LOZA-292658 format. One record per atom (N, C-alpha, C, CB): atom name; z negated, x, y negated; residue number from 1. Coordinates in pm, 1 decimal. Each point is the difference from the previous one (the first is absolute). Glycine has a CB too. Example, Ala and Ser with C-alpha at 12.3 -4.5 7.8 and 13.67 -1.06 7.14 Angstrom:
REM LOZA-292658
{'N' {-780.0 1319.0 569.0} 1},
{'CA' {0.0 -89.0 -119.0} 1},
{'C' {0.0 90.0 -120.0} 1},
{'CB' {-124.6 -189.2 117.3} 1},
{'N' {196.6 154.2 -222.3} 2},
{'CA' {-6.0 82.0 -119.0} 2},
{'C' {-73.0 -77.0 -109.0} 2},
{'CB' {214.5 118.4 62.8} 2},
END
This chain:
REM LOZA-292658
{'N' {-1416.8 -455.3 6342.4} 1},
{'CA' {107.9 -60.8 -74.8} 1},
{'C' {-6.3 48.7 -144.5} 1},
{'CB' {-1.5 -203.2 151.7} 1},
{'N' {106.3 260.6 -197.3} 2},
{'CA' {5.4 52.5 -136.9} 2},
{'C' {31.7 -112.6 -96.5} 2},
{'CB' {73.6 225.5 84.2} 2},
{'N' {-144.2 -227.9 -196.0} 3},
{'CA' {23.0 -102.7 -102.6} 3},
{'C' {61.4 65.5 -122.0} 3},
{'CB' {-193.7 -139.0 84.2} 3},
{'N' {318.8 176.3 -71.0} 4},
{'CA' {68.7 65.3 -110.9} 4},
{'C' {125.1 -77.6 -35.2} 4},
{'CB' {-90.1 223.4 69.8} 4},
{'N' {138.9 -200.8 -187.2} 5},
{'CA' {125.8 -60.6 -41.8} 5},
{'C' {108.7 105.6 4.2} 5},
{'CB' {-120.4 -167.5 -146.1} 5},
{'N' {243.0 125.6 158.2} 6},
{'CA' {112.4 94.1 4.1} 6},
{'C' {28.0 54.1 -138.6} 6},
{'CB' {98.0 -121.4 195.8} 6},
{'N' {-59.1 248.2 -201.6} 7},
{'CA' {30.8 63.3 -125.9} 7},
{'C' {113.2 99.0 19.0} 7},
{'CB' {-236.6 -30.2 -76.9} 7},
{'N' {274.5 93.0 -28.2} 8},
{'CA' {109.1 96.5 -0.4} 8},
{'C' {-40.5 124.9 78.3} 8},
{'CB' {80.1 -87.9 -223.1} 8},
{'N' {4.7 140.3 313.0} 9},
{'CA' {-35.7 121.1 75.7} 9},
{'C' {-20.4 122.7 -88.1} 9},
{'CB' {127.5 -93.0 189.9} 9},
{'N' {-71.1 93.9 -309.5} 10},
{'CA' {-18.9 114.0 -89.9} 10},
{'C' {-144.1 13.5 -46.8} 10},
{'CB' {235.4 -26.3 -73.2} 10},
{'N' {-312.9 -82.4 80.8} 11},
{'CA' {-140.1 5.7 -40.9} 11},
{'C' {-77.7 92.1 93.5} 11},
{'CB' {15.0 -233.5 -94.7} 11},
{'N' {11.8 223.8 224.1} 12},
{'CA' {-66.6 88.9 95.9} 12},
{'C' {32.8 145.3 -30.8} 12},
{'CB' {8.7 -179.8 175.3} 12},
{'N' {116.1 207.4 -205.8} 13},
{'CA' {40.2 135.7 -34.2} 13},
{'C' {-71.6 49.3 -125.4} 13},
{'CB' {222.5 -42.6 105.5} 13},
{'N' {-247.4 -48.1 -201.2} 14},
{'CA' {-68.0 38.6 -124.2} 14},
{'C' {-140.8 52.3 27.5} 14},
{'CB' {134.4 -171.5 -123.8} 14},
{'N' {-202.5 114.4 224.2} 15},
{'CA' {-137.4 41.0 28.2} 15},
{'C' {-7.7 117.8 97.1} 15},
{'CB' {-70.0 -234.6 -40.9} 15},
{'N' {182.9 295.2 74.3} 16},
{'CA' {-1.2 123.0 78.2} 16},
{'C' {21.8 121.7 -87.8} 16},
{'CB' {84.0 -127.1 196.2} 16},
{'N' {-50.4 107.3 -321.0} 17},
{'CA' {25.3 108.9 -94.7} 17},
{'C' {-116.2 8.5 -99.8} 17},
{'CB' {251.9 -30.0 25.1} 17},
{'N' {-255.5 138.4 -102.5} 18},
{'CA' {-114.4 25.6 -88.2} 18},
{'C' {-21.4 -104.4 -108.4} 18},
{'CB' {37.8 236.7 44.2} 18},
{'N' {62.4 -299.2 -106.3} 19},
{'CA' {-35.6 -98.6 -103.4} 19},
{'C' {-77.2 -119.4 56.3} 19},
{'CB' {203.0 69.7 -125.7} 19},
{'N' {-162.1 -117.2 242.9} 20},
{'CA' {-71.0 -112.0 61.7} 20},
{'C' {-138.3 40.3 47.8} 20},
{'CB' {218.4 -95.8 68.4} 20},
{'N' {-228.6 214.9 -10.6} 21},
{'CA' {-130.1 48.8 45.4} 21},
{'C' {-94.4 23.4 -118.1} 21},
{'CB' {111.3 106.1 198.6} 21},
{'N' {-56.0 -58.5 -310.0} 22},
{'CA' {-82.0 20.2 -119.6} 22},
{'C' {-53.7 -132.4 -52.6} 22},
{'CB' {134.5 203.1 -56.5} 22},
{'N' {-50.7 -307.3 58.2} 23},
{'CA' {-45.6 -131.9 -44.1} 23},
{'C' {-113.1 -51.0 88.6} 23},
{'CB' {229.5 -48.9 -88.3} 23},
{'N' {-215.6 64.1 219.5} 24},
{'CA' {-105.2 -43.6 91.7} 24},
{'C' {-129.2 78.8 -22.6} 24},
{'CB' {175.7 -63.2 168.0} 24},
{'N' {-161.8 193.2 -189.4} 25},
{'CA' {-117.3 84.4 -23.0} 25},
{'C' {-68.3 -34.8 -131.7} 25},
{'CB' {107.9 182.4 132.6} 25},
{'N' {-30.0 -200.8 -237.8} 26},
{'CA' {-59.1 -36.8 -128.8} 26},
{'C' {-70.2 -134.9 6.9} 26},
{'CB' {177.3 131.9 -115.2} 26},
{'N' {-122.8 -223.7 193.4} 27},
{'CA' {-64.9 -129.7 15.4} 27},
{'C' {-138.4 11.1 60.3} 27},
{'CB' {222.9 -101.2 24.8} 27},
{'N' {-240.6 197.1 65.0} 28},
{'CA' {-130.4 18.6 65.4} 28},
{'C' {-94.2 85.1 -84.6} 28},
{'CB' {112.6 -20.3 222.0} 28},
{'N' {-60.8 120.3 -291.1} 29},
{'CA' {-84.6 100.4 -66.0} 29},
{'C' {-29.4 -31.3 -146.8} 29},
{'CB' {95.2 166.4 155.9} 29},
{'N' {-4.2 -231.4 -225.8} 30},
{'CA' {-14.5 -17.5 -145.4} 30},
{'C' {-122.4 -83.3 -38.2} 30},
{'CB' {246.9 17.9 -18.3} 30},
{'N' {-279.3 -120.6 94.6} 31},
{'CA' {-115.9 -83.5 -32.4} 31},
{'C' {-131.5 75.1 2.5} 31},
{'CB' {123.7 -189.8 92.5} 31},
{'N' {-156.8 257.6 18.1} 32},
{'CA' {-125.5 76.2 1.9} 32},
{'C' {-4.3 113.4 -102.3} 32},
{'CB' {-18.1 -56.6 239.6} 32},
{'N' {130.5 122.8 -263.7} 33},
{'CA' {1.9 106.8 -101.1} 33},
{'C' {-26.3 -59.6 -137.8} 33},
{'CB' {162.5 135.5 139.2} 33},
{'N' {-104.8 -251.7 -167.6} 34},
{'CA' {-24.8 -65.5 -129.0} 34},
{'C' {-146.4 -41.7 -13.2} 34},
{'CB' {237.8 -81.0 -3.1} 34},
{'N' {-299.3 34.6 111.4} 35},
{'CA' {-141.7 -38.6 -5.1} 35},
{'C' {-89.1 121.4 -25.5} 35},
{'CB' {47.3 -190.6 156.8} 35},
{'N' {-16.4 301.8 -91.5} 36},
{'CA' {-78.1 121.8 -23.7} 36},
{'C' {22.0 54.5 -140.5} 36},
{'CB' {13.9 52.2 243.4} 36},
{'N' {109.8 -56.0 -289.6} 37},
{'CA' {29.2 45.4 -136.6} 37},
{'C' {-68.5 -90.2 -101.5} 37},
{'CB' {220.7 93.0 76.1} 37},
{'N' {-226.5 -223.1 -47.2} 38},
{'CA' {-67.8 -93.8 -89.3} 38},
{'C' {-147.1 37.6 -16.3} 38},
{'CB' {159.7 -181.3 69.6} 38},
{'N' {-225.3 208.9 42.2} 39},
{'CA' {-141.6 36.3 -7.4} 39},
{'C' {-20.3 127.1 -83.2} 39},
{'CB' {-37.0 -107.4 224.5} 39},
{'N' {117.8 207.4 -198.5} 40},
{'CA' {-14.8 127.0 -72.2} 40},
{'C' {31.4 -16.4 -149.2} 40},
{'CB' {60.6 123.5 210.7} 40},
{'N' {45.3 -194.7 -241.0} 41},
{'CA' {38.0 -16.8 -140.7} 41},
{'C' {-99.7 -87.4 -76.7} 41},
{'CB' {239.3 26.3 67.4} 41},
{'N' {-304.1 -118.7 0.3} 42},
{'CA' {-104.1 -78.3 -66.9} 42},
{'C' {-116.1 91.5 -39.5} 42},
{'CB' {66.0 -206.8 131.4} 42},
{'N' {-103.7 297.6 -41.1} 43},
{'CA' {-106.0 95.1 -33.6} 43},
{'C' {41.0 89.6 -117.2} 43},
{'CB' {-76.0 -3.7 239.6} 43},
{'N' {199.7 47.9 -239.6} 44},
{'CA' {47.4 88.8 -106.2} 44},
{'C' {4.3 -72.6 -134.2} 44},
{'CB' {134.7 128.0 168.8} 44},
{'N' {-82.4 -250.0 -170.5} 45},
{'CA' {12.7 -72.6 -127.1} 45},
{'C' {-132.5 -57.1 -48.5} 45},
{'CB' {233.1 -55.0 62.8} 45},
{'N' {-333.0 49.6 24.3} 46},
{'CA' {-129.3 -55.6 -40.5} 46},
{'C' {-64.0 83.3 -110.9} 46},
{'CB' {-30.4 -91.6 231.3} 46},
{'N' {29.9 221.7 -216.5} 47},
{'CA' {-61.5 85.5 -101.8} 47},
{'C' {76.1 -10.7 -132.2} 47},
{'CB' {-80.0 157.6 179.9} 47},
{'N' {212.2 -161.2 -173.0} 48},
{'CA' {80.1 -13.4 -121.1} 48},
{'C' {-24.9 -135.4 -66.5} 48},
{'CB' {174.2 152.3 98.9} 48},
{'N' {-179.7 -259.0 -18.9} 49},
{'CA' {-21.7 -134.3 -55.7} 49},
{'C' {-138.0 -11.4 -63.2} 49},
{'CB' {154.5 -95.5 172.4} 49},
{'N' {-253.1 162.0 -115.5} 50},
{'CA' {-133.9 -2.7 -58.5} 50},
{'C' {-2.6 75.5 -132.6} 50},
{'CB' {-99.8 -15.2 230.0} 50},
{'N' {164.4 130.8 -233.3} 51},
{'CA' {-0.9 82.2 -120.8} 51},
{'C' {77.7 -61.2 -115.2} 51},
{'CB' {-21.8 196.3 145.7} 51},
{'N' {128.0 -269.4 -115.3} 52},
{'CA' {83.7 -56.3 -105.9} 52},
{'C' {-22.2 -149.9 -20.1} 52},
{'CB' {167.5 175.4 51.2} 52},
{'N' {-259.4 -232.3 27.4} 53},
{'CA' {-28.8 -144.4 -7.0} 53},
{'C' {126.3 -84.5 24.3} 53},
{'CB' {-187.0 49.3 -162.0} 53},
{'N' {267.6 -6.8 259.4} 54},
{'CA' {125.2 -69.2 33.1} 54},
{'C' {-3.4 -52.1 143.7} 54},
{'CB' {124.3 146.5 -163.2} 54},
{'N' {-228.2 -222.8 196.7} 55},
{'CA' {-12.4 -49.7 136.6} 55},
{'C' {118.3 -87.6 43.2} 55},
{'CB' {-246.5 9.5 -29.5} 55},
{'N' {307.4 -90.0 -57.9} 56},
{'CA' {115.8 -78.6 47.2} 56},
{'C' {115.4 86.1 53.0} 56},
{'CB' {-64.1 -173.2 -165.8} 56},
{'N' {73.2 298.3 121.9} 57},
{'CA' {106.7 87.2 49.3} 57},
{'C' {-19.7 35.8 146.8} 57},
{'CB' {26.7 91.3 -230.4} 57},
{'N' {-147.8 -104.8 282.2} 58},
{'CA' {-25.5 30.3 141.3} 58},
{'C' {70.8 -97.4 93.4} 58},
{'CB' {-220.4 95.1 -65.6} 58},
{'N' {260.7 -209.6 16.4} 59},
{'CA' {66.4 -99.6 84.7} 59},
{'C' {145.6 36.9 29.9} 59},
{'CB' {-151.1 -173.8 -96.8} 59},
{'N' {203.6 272.0 26.8} 60},
{'CA' {138.7 42.0 23.8} 60},
{'C' {13.5 68.9 135.8} 60},
{'CB' {34.2 25.6 -248.1} 60},
{'N' {-132.9 54.5 284.0} 61},
{'CA' {6.4 75.9 125.6} 61},
{'C' {7.7 -92.0 122.0} 61},
{'CB' {-129.4 183.9 -109.8} 61},
{'N' {37.5 -279.3 127.3} 62},
{'CA' {11.5 -85.5 118.4} 62},
{'C' {124.4 -88.4 -2.4} 62},
{'CB' {-247.3 1.6 14.7} 62},
{'N' {292.3 -38.3 -132.5} 63},
{'CA' {121.2 -81.5 -8.4} 63},
{'C' {120.9 76.9 54.0} 63},
{'CB' {-95.6 -120.7 -199.6} 63},
{'N' {110.0 244.8 158.3} 64},
{'CA' {112.5 81.5 47.1} 64},
{'C' {-11.8 25.8 150.0} 64},
{'CB' {17.8 108.1 -226.8} 64},
{'N' {-137.5 -76.7 274.0} 65},
{'CA' {-19.1 25.3 143.0} 65},
{'C' {24.6 -125.5 82.8} 65},
{'CB' {-165.5 178.1 -56.7} 65},
{'N' {125.6 -293.3 4.5} 66},
{'CA' {25.4 -125.3 70.8} 66},
{'C' {149.4 -28.6 6.3} 66},
{'CB' {-223.0 -87.8 -74.3} 66},
{'N' {295.5 115.6 -32.7} 67},
{'CA' {145.0 -20.1 0.5} 67},
{'C' {68.8 92.3 100.6} 67},
{'CB' {-11.7 -68.7 -240.8} 67},
{'N' {-34.8 192.4 252.4} 68},
{'CA' {55.7 93.2 99.1} 68},
{'C' {-25.5 -52.5 141.0} 68},
{'CB' {-36.0 194.4 -157.8} 68},
{'N' {-83.7 -244.0 182.2} 69},
{'CA' {-34.3 -52.7 132.0} 69},
{'C' {82.7 -123.7 33.1} 69},
{'CB' {-231.9 90.3 -26.1} 69},
{'N' {248.2 -178.6 -70.3} 70},
{'CA' {80.8 -119.8 23.7} 70},
{'C' {146.7 35.9 20.1} 70},
{'CB' {-161.2 -134.0 -136.9} 70},
{'N' {209.3 237.4 68.5} 71},
{'CA' {138.0 45.9 21.6} 71},
{'C' {16.3 54.7 142.3} 71},
{'CB' {22.2 54.1 -246.5} 71},
{'N' {-122.0 16.7 296.4} 72},
{'CA' {4.9 51.4 137.4} 72},
{'C' {0.2 -115.9 100.1} 72},
{'CB' {-120.3 210.5 -72.9} 72},
{'N' {40.1 -312.4 46.4} 73},
{'CA' {-1.4 -117.2 87.9} 73},
{'C' {134.8 -71.8 -3.9} 73},
{'CB' {-247.9 -24.9 -36.6} 73},
{'N' {306.2 14.1 -81.3} 74},
{'CA' {130.5 -64.0 -12.0} 74},
{'C' {109.5 78.6 70.0} 74},
{'CB' {-73.9 -96.6 -215.3} 74},
{'N' {66.7 228.2 208.3} 75},
{'CA' {96.7 84.0 68.0} 75},
{'C' {-13.9 -15.3 151.9} 75},
{'CB' {-4.2 162.3 -193.5} 75},
{'N' {-119.4 -169.3 242.0} 76},
{'CA' {-22.3 -20.6 142.8} 76},
{'C' {50.1 -136.6 43.9} 76},
{'CB' {-198.5 151.3 -10.2} 76},
{'N' {176.5 -251.4 -72.4} 77},
{'CA' {49.0 -133.8 33.5} 77},
{'C' {152.1 -2.1 6.2} 77},
{'CB' {-202.2 -100.7 -108.6} 77},
{'N' {267.7 167.5 14.4} 78},
{'CA' {146.5 6.0 0.7} 78},
{'C' {51.1 73.1 124.3} 78},
{'CB' {0.5 -3.2 -251.8} 78},
{'N' {-69.8 108.3 294.1} 79},
{'CA' {39.1 70.1 122.3} 79},
{'C' {-19.3 -88.5 122.3} 79},
{'CB' {-61.0 217.8 -106.7} 79},
{'N' {-47.9 -292.2 110.6} 80},
{'CA' {-27.0 -90.7 111.7} 80},
{'C' {107.7 -107.5 9.9} 80},
{'CB' {-246.1 42.6 -25.7} 80},
{'N' {286.9 -96.5 -87.6} 81},
{'CA' {106.8 -99.5 -1.6} 81},
{'C' {131.9 63.5 44.5} 81},
{'CB' {-117.3 -125.3 -185.5} 81},
{'N' {141.2 248.8 144.8} 82},
{'CA' {125.6 66.5 33.4} 82},
{'C' {14.6 25.1 150.0} 82},
{'CB' {-4.5 106.1 -224.7} 82},
{'N' {-105.8 -82.0 295.4} 83},
{'CA' {8.8 26.4 143.5} 83},
{'C' {-20.0 -124.0 85.3} 83},
{'CB' {-81.0 227.2 -46.7} 83},
{'N' {69.3 -343.0 -12.9} 84},
{'CA' {3.6 -121.5 78.8} 84},
{'C' {-122.3 -87.6 0.7} 84},
{'CB' {150.9 122.0 132.3} 84},
{'N' {-253.8 -93.2 -208.3} 85},
{'CA' {-118.7 -84.5 -12.7} 85},
{'C' {-72.1 -29.3 131.6} 85},
{'CB' {110.5 -99.2 -194.7} 85},
{'N' {-103.6 185.9 289.7} 86},
{'CA' {-66.6 -24.4 127.7} 86},
{'C' {-140.6 54.8 1.7} 86},
{'CB' {219.8 5.8 111.2} 86},
{'N' {-298.3 -53.3 -13.5} 87},
{'CA' {-134.5 53.2 19.0} 87},
{'C' {-22.8 44.2 143.3} 87},
{'CB' {-80.8 -147.6 -182.4} 87},
{'N' {166.3 106.3 274.4} 88},
{'CA' {-13.8 38.4 139.9} 88},
{'C' {126.1 73.7 43.4} 88},
{'CB' {-151.8 -197.9 46.7} 88},
{'N' {132.2 296.2 35.3} 89},
{'CA' {114.6 75.5 50.4} 89},
{'C' {-34.3 47.7 140.1} 89},
{'CB' {70.4 73.1 -234.2} 89},
{'N' {24.1 -85.1 325.6} 90},
{'CA' {-24.0 39.3 138.5} 90},
{'C' {47.9 140.7 31.5} 90},
{'CB' {18.9 -237.4 60.7} 90},
{'N' {59.6 295.4 -148.0} 91},
{'CA' {50.5 133.2 26.6} 91},
{'C' {-24.9 90.4 -119.8} 91},
{'CB' {174.0 -95.0 153.8} 91},
{'N' {-182.2 223.3 -125.0} 92},
{'CA' {-18.9 97.9 -106.8} 92},
{'C' {135.9 32.5 -60.5} 92},
{'CB' {-205.8 96.6 113.5} 92},
{'N' {221.5 -132.2 -239.4} 93},
{'CA' {127.4 24.5 -67.5} 93},
{'C' {-27.0 34.5 -145.8} 93},
{'CB' {121.2 -158.1 156.8} 93},
{'N' {-15.9 195.2 -225.7} 94},
{'CA' {-11.9 29.2 -143.0} 94},
{'C' {-42.6 -125.3 -74.6} 94},
{'CB' {176.0 179.4 17.8} 94},
{'N' {-122.4 -294.3 21.8} 95},
{'CA' {-37.4 -125.1 -65.3} 95},
{'C' {-147.4 -32.5 20.2} 95},
{'CB' {232.9 -81.5 32.3} 95},
{'N' {-283.2 100.0 89.8} 96},
{'CA' {-141.2 -28.7 27.6} 96},
{'C' {-90.2 92.0 -81.2} 96},
{'CB' {59.9 -76.8 231.6} 96},
{'N' {-24.4 205.6 -236.8} 97},
{'CA' {-79.1 94.6 -78.8} 97},
{'C' {2.6 -36.3 -147.4} 97},
{'CB' {49.1 178.7 167.1} 97},
{'N' {68.5 -215.2 -216.3} 98},
{'CA' {13.3 -34.0 -141.6} 98},
{'C' {-76.4 -126.9 -33.5} 98},
{'CB' {223.4 110.6 -3.9} 98},
{'N' {-219.9 -208.6 93.9} 99},
{'CA' {-78.4 -123.0 -22.6} 99},
{'C' {-149.5 30.4 -4.5} 99},
{'CB' {178.4 -134.3 115.1} 99},
{'N' {-225.1 216.6 -20.7} 100},
{'CA' {-141.5 34.4 3.2} 100},
{'C' {-42.7 70.7 -128.4} 100},
{'CB' {12.5 17.3 249.3} 100},
{'N' {64.9 82.7 -291.1} 101},
{'CA' {-35.6 72.9 -121.3} 101},
{'C' {6.9 -89.2 -123.5} 101},
{'CB' {84.8 209.3 105.7} 101},
{'N' {10.9 -300.2 -110.3} 102},
{'CA' {9.2 -91.6 -113.7} 102},
{'C' {-119.5 -94.4 -2.8} 102},
{'CB' {250.3 14.0 8.7} 102},
{'N' {-288.1 -68.2 107.3} 103},
{'CA' {-117.9 -87.8 4.4} 103},
{'C' {-127.9 76.8 -33.0} 103},
{'CB' {115.2 -142.3 171.6} 103},
{'N' {-125.1 265.8 -121.9} 104},
{'CA' {-116.3 82.9 -32.6} 104},
{'C' {-4.9 29.2 -149.3} 104},
{'CB' {8.1 102.2 229.0} 104},
{'N' {107.1 -75.3 -288.1} 105},
{'CA' {4.9 24.9 -143.9} 105},
{'C' {-45.1 -120.5 -80.5} 105},
{'CB' {184.9 159.8 39.2} 105},
{'N' {-144.2 -279.7 3.1} 106},
{'CA' {-44.1 -120.9 -71.5} 106},
{'C' {-150.8 -18.2 12.0} 106},
{'CB' {223.3 -106.4 42.4} 106},
{'N' {-277.8 127.2 77.7} 107},
{'CA' {-143.6 -17.1 19.4} 107},
{'C' {-82.6 103.1 -74.0} 107},
{'CB' {49.8 -97.3 219.4} 107},
{'N' {-9.5 222.3 -209.2} 108},
{'CA' {-73.8 107.6 -67.9} 108},
{'C' {9.1 -16.5 -151.4} 108},
{'CB' {45.5 155.3 193.4} 108},
{'N' {70.1 -195.1 -242.8} 109},
{'CA' {14.5 -21.5 -144.5} 109},
{'C' {-86.1 -116.6 -47.0} 109},
{'CB' {233.2 90.9 10.9} 109},
{'N' {-243.8 -195.6 70.2} 110},
{'CA' {-85.1 -113.5 -36.8} 110},
{'C' {-146.8 42.0 -6.6} 110},
{'CB' {164.5 -157.6 107.2} 110},
{'N' {-209.5 235.5 -9.3} 111},
{'CA' {-138.5 48.3 -3.5} 111},
{'C' {-22.9 94.7 -117.6} 111},
{'CB' {-12.0 -24.0 249.2} 111},
{'N' {108.2 106.4 -278.3} 112},
{'CA' {-11.9 91.0 -114.8} 112},
{'C' {-6.0 -77.8 -130.8} 112},
{'CB' {123.9 176.5 127.7} 112},
{'N' {-47.0 -284.9 -136.1} 113},
{'CA' {-5.1 -83.7 -120.2} 113},
{'C' {-137.4 -63.2 -15.4} 113},
{'CB' {245.5 -45.9 20.6} 113},
{'N' {-306.9 4.5 88.8} 114},
{'CA' {-135.6 -55.4 -8.3} 114},
{'C' {-100.3 105.0 -46.1} 114},
{'CB' {57.5 -161.7 181.7} 114},
{'N' {-42.4 284.0 -135.4} 115},
{'CA' {-88.8 108.6 -43.2} 115},
{'C' {16.5 26.1 -148.9} 115},
{'CB' {11.9 102.7 228.9} 115},
{'N' {111.1 -100.9 -276.0} 116},
{'CA' {24.7 22.5 -142.7} 116},
{'C' {-58.5 -113.6 -82.4} 116},
{'CB' {209.4 127.3 54.7} 116},
{'N' {-194.9 -250.4 -7.6} 117},
{'CA' {-58.6 -113.8 -72.8} 117},
{'C' {-152.2 9.7 -4.5} 117},
{'CB' {194.1 -142.6 70.0} 117},
{'N' {-256.9 188.5 39.0} 118},
{'CA' {-145.3 17.0 1.4} 118},
{'C' {-43.1 108.6 -97.9} 118},
{'CB' {-5.6 -74.5 239.3} 118},
{'N' {82.2 182.8 -245.1} 119},
{'CA' {-32.3 105.9 -95.0} 119},
{'C' {23.7 -46.6 -143.2} 119},
{'CB' {59.2 172.0 172.4} 119},
{'N' {39.3 -254.3 -192.5} 120},
{'CA' {28.3 -53.7 -133.1} 120},
{'C' {-112.4 -93.9 -43.8} 120},
{'CB' {248.3 19.8 42.6} 120},
{'N' {-302.2 -94.4 51.5} 121},
{'CA' {-110.5 -90.6 -32.0} 121},
{'C' {-119.3 77.3 -55.8} 121},
{'CB' {77.1 -156.8 180.6} 121},
{'N' {-101.0 277.0 -130.2} 122},
{'CA' {-111.2 80.7 -49.5} 122},
{'C' {17.6 36.0 -146.9} 122},
{'CB' {-31.6 90.8 229.9} 122},
{'N' {155.3 -76.9 -275.8} 123},
{'CA' {24.5 29.2 -141.7} 123},
{'C' {-40.8 -118.8 -85.9} 123},
{'CB' {189.6 153.7 62.0} 123},
{'N' {-165.6 -273.4 -10.5} 124},
{'CA' {-39.6 -120.3 -74.1} 124},
{'C' {-152.0 -15.4 -6.0} 124},
{'CB' {214.1 -108.7 70.1} 124},
{'N' {-281.7 146.6 39.1} 125},
{'CA' {-145.0 -21.5 9.2} 125},
{'C' {-79.7 107.1 -73.3} 125},
{'CB' {37.0 -110.9 218.5} 125},
{'N' {1.0 236.4 -202.3} 126},
{'CA' {-76.6 110.0 -56.6} 126},
{'C' {71.4 59.5 -120.2} 126},
{'CB' {-96.2 47.9 225.3} 126},
{'N' {21.5 -13.8 -326.0} 127},
{'CA' {56.6 62.9 -118.9} 127},
{'C' {33.9 144.7 26.2} 127},
{'CB' {-130.1 -155.0 -143.2} 127},
{'N' {214.6 211.6 58.3} 128},
{'CA' {42.0 138.4 18.3} 128},
{'C' {-114.2 98.8 -23.2} 128},
{'CB' {229.0 -67.0 -70.2} 128},
{'N' {-326.5 30.7 -11.6} 129},
{'CA' {-106.9 93.4 -34.2} 129},
{'C' {-129.4 -25.9 77.7} 129},
{'CB' {101.6 18.9 -225.7} 129},
{'N' {-97.6 -104.2 327.0} 130},
{'CA' {-119.4 -25.3 80.5} 130},
{'C' {-25.1 118.6 91.1} 130},
{'CB' {39.9 -248.8 -8.4} 130},
{'N' {-164.1 296.4 9.3} 131},
{'CA' {-37.8 114.1 85.7} 131},
{'C' {-120.6 -41.7 83.4} 131},
{'CB' {88.0 171.0 -169.2} 131},
{'N' {-101.6 -110.2 282.9} 132},
{'CA' {-114.9 -31.6 87.4} 132},
{'C' {-123.7 69.0 -50.1} 132},
{'CB' {151.1 -27.8 195.9} 132},
END
């Protein structure tokens, strides 16, 4: 039994063309890319922050990456709402695929946000000039 709500048939058509597919793809990919970019940019800005004694500036990187991840989660949520807010589907259709990708995008973005928050916590705990 499918648990979906009725929506405009044009929504299904939107997810068969490249703009809709791009939105679904960005919802899944943007979170992990932002988490990886966050890690790399923290390493890059660490040396600069140590040399200039500007450790508070290091908090800009995780903030921007977290905002990108939350935007990806919001985009996935909007896509999920657009295709009917369902979680079960008995047939393979464009709507079922779009729901799955939207739900996957929300989950992956949430996990990526947790990773970014964990990396941000390390900035609070360790100073920029601490070396092993």
